[in-house]
C-alpha positions in Angstrom: -163.1 229.4 -41.8 -166.1 228.7 -44.1 -168.4 228.3 -41.0 -167.7 231.6 -39.5 -170.6 234.3 -39.4 -170.1 237.8 -38.2 -172.4 239.6 -35.8 -174.9 240.3 -38.5 -175.0 236.6 -39.6 -172.9 237.1 -42.7 -170.7 234.3 -43.8 -167.7 235.0 -46.0 -169.8 234.9 -49.0 -172.1 237.5 -47.8 -169.4 240.0 -47.2 -167.5 239.2 -50.4 -170.7 239.7 -52.4 -171.6 243.0 -50.8 -168.1 244.3 -51.7 -168.2 242.9 -55.2 -165.0 241.1 -54.7 -165.5 239.0 -57.9 -162.2 237.3 -58.1 -162.2 236.3 -54.4 -165.8 234.9 -54.8 -164.6 232.9 -58.0 -161.7 231.3 -56.1 -163.8 230.6 -53.1 -166.7 228.9 -55.0 -164.4 227.0 -57.6 -162.4 225.7 -54.6 -165.5 224.2 -52.6 -167.4 221.1 -53.0 -171.0 221.3 -54.3 -172.8 220.7 -51.0 -170.7 223.5 -49.3 -171.2 225.9 -52.3 -175.0 225.3 -51.8 -174.7 225.8 -48.1 -172.9 229.0 -48.5 -175.2 230.6 -51.2 -178.3 229.9 -49.6 -177.3 230.6 -45.9 -179.4 233.5 -44.5 -178.1 236.3 -42.5 -179.9 238.0 -39.5 -181.9 240.1 -42.0 -182.9 236.9 -43.9 -180.7 237.7 -46.9 -178.6 235.0 -48.8 -175.3 236.2 -50.4 -177.1 236.8 -53.7 -179.4 239.2 -52.0 -176.6 240.8 -50.2 -175.0 241.3 -53.6 -178.2 242.9 -55.1 -178.6 245.2 -52.0 -174.8 246.3 -52.7 -175.6 246.6 -56.5 -172.7 244.1 -57.0 -173.6 243.1 -60.5 -170.6 241.0 -61.4 -170.6 239.0 -58.2 -174.4 238.6 -58.4 -174.1 237.4 -62.1 -171.3 235.0 -61.2 -173.0 233.4 -58.3 -176.3 233.0 -60.4 -174.4 231.6 -63.3 -172.8 229.1 -60.9 -176.1 228.1 -59.4 -178.6 228.3 -62.2 -177.0 225.7 -64.3 -177.7 223.1 -61.7 -180.8 224.2 -59.7 -183.1 221.5 -57.9 -186.8 222.2 -57.9 -186.7 223.3 -54.1 -183.6 225.4 -54.6 -185.4 227.2 -57.4 -188.3 227.9 -55.2 -185.9 229.4 -52.6 -184.1 231.4 -55.1 -187.3 232.9 -56.6 -189.6 233.2 -53.6 -187.6 233.5 -50.4 -188.5 236.7 -48.6 -186.1 238.4 -46.2 -187.3 239.9 -42.9 -188.4 243.0 -44.8 -190.6 240.9 -47.1 -188.2 241.1 -50.1 -187.3 238.6 -52.8 -184.2 238.5 -54.6 -186.0 239.8 -57.7 -187.5 242.7 -55.8 -184.1 243.7 -54.5 -182.7 243.5 -58.0 -185.7 245.7 -59.3 -184.8 248.3 -56.5 -181.5 248.9 -58.2 -183.4 250.6 -61.1 -182.1 248.8 -64.1 -178.4 248.5 -63.1 -178.7 244.7 -62.7 -180.5 243.9 -66.2 -178.7 240.3 -66.5 -180.0 239.1 -63.0 -183.4 240.4 -63.7 -183.7 238.7 -66.8 -182.5 235.5 -65.4 -184.8 235.7 -62.6 -187.8 236.6 -64.7 -187.0 233.6 -67.1 -186.7 231.2 -64.2 -190.1 232.5 -62.9 -191.5 231.6 -66.3 -190.0 228.2 -66.3 -191.1 227.5 -62.7 -194.8 228.7 -63.1 -195.2 227.6 -66.9 -197.5 230.4 -68.0 -197.5 234.3 -68.3 -200.7 234.5 -66.2 -199.1 232.4 -63.4 -196.0 234.5 -63.4 -197.8 237.7 -63.2 -200.0 236.4 -60.4 -196.9 235.2 -58.6 -195.1 238.6 -59.0 -198.2 240.5 -57.9 -198.3 238.3 -54.8 -194.5 238.2 -53.9 -193.3 241.6 -55.1 -193.8 244.9 -53.2 -195.4 247.6 -55.3 -193.1 250.0 -57.0 -192.7 251.6 -60.5 -190.1 249.0 -61.4 -192.5 246.2 -60.6 -195.2 247.8 -62.5 -193.1 248.2 -65.6 -192.0 244.4 -65.5 -195.5 243.3 -65.1 -196.8 245.5 -67.9 -194.1 244.5 -70.4 -193.3 240.7 -69.2 -194.3 239.0 -72.5 -192.8 241.6 -74.9 -189.6 241.9 -72.7 -189.0 238.4 -71.9 -190.2 236.2 -74.7 -190.3 232.5 -74.3 -187.2 230.6 -75.0 -184.8 233.3 -74.0 -183.2 231.4 -71.0 -180.8 229.4 -73.2 -179.7 232.8 -74.6 -179.1 234.2 -71.1 -176.1 232.2 -70.6 -174.7 233.5 -73.9 -175.6 237.0 -72.8 -173.9 236.7 -69.5 -170.7 235.7 -71.1 -170.8 238.5 -73.9 -172.1 241.4 -71.9 -170.4 241.1 -68.6 -166.7 241.5 -68.3 -164.3 241.9 -65.3 -162.3 245.2 -64.6 -159.3 243.5 -66.1 -161.2 243.0 -69.4 -161.6 239.3 -69.2 -164.9 237.4 -68.9 -166.1 236.9 -65.4 -166.9 233.3 -66.1 
């Protein structure tokens, strides 16, 4: 039942993402209509986390990459705003949760930073946004200090290729 939520407010996608059950996520998302997929992926639990945030908290790299891959290729402007700037009840964004994993989620980090650049249009606006939306941490300071060198313009198209090349399922096949 896709409408079921548990006592924490988690839907089925939250739970699968937290446990990094990639194959189950793939089957679920490939078998749902677009509007159902969007409802599931943007649904917030009682902590204010959507399933991608739950995947980041659980350090579920493959699940997070797969959900982002499914979503990023067809993001509407209002969804991009929600993906990038939604804060949970602890004032954390998806990017701040990814950064808290100290480099273990490099592809989601790169995608989110590139989406920030596309959304804001300039390095200065991205930096201003990140300073305003992210809680101060060593990882955030590193990103802010190196944003232009680390994430040059035009890398977003390459990210889809990186995702397909760099990330593999435990069985050795591509997660996409």
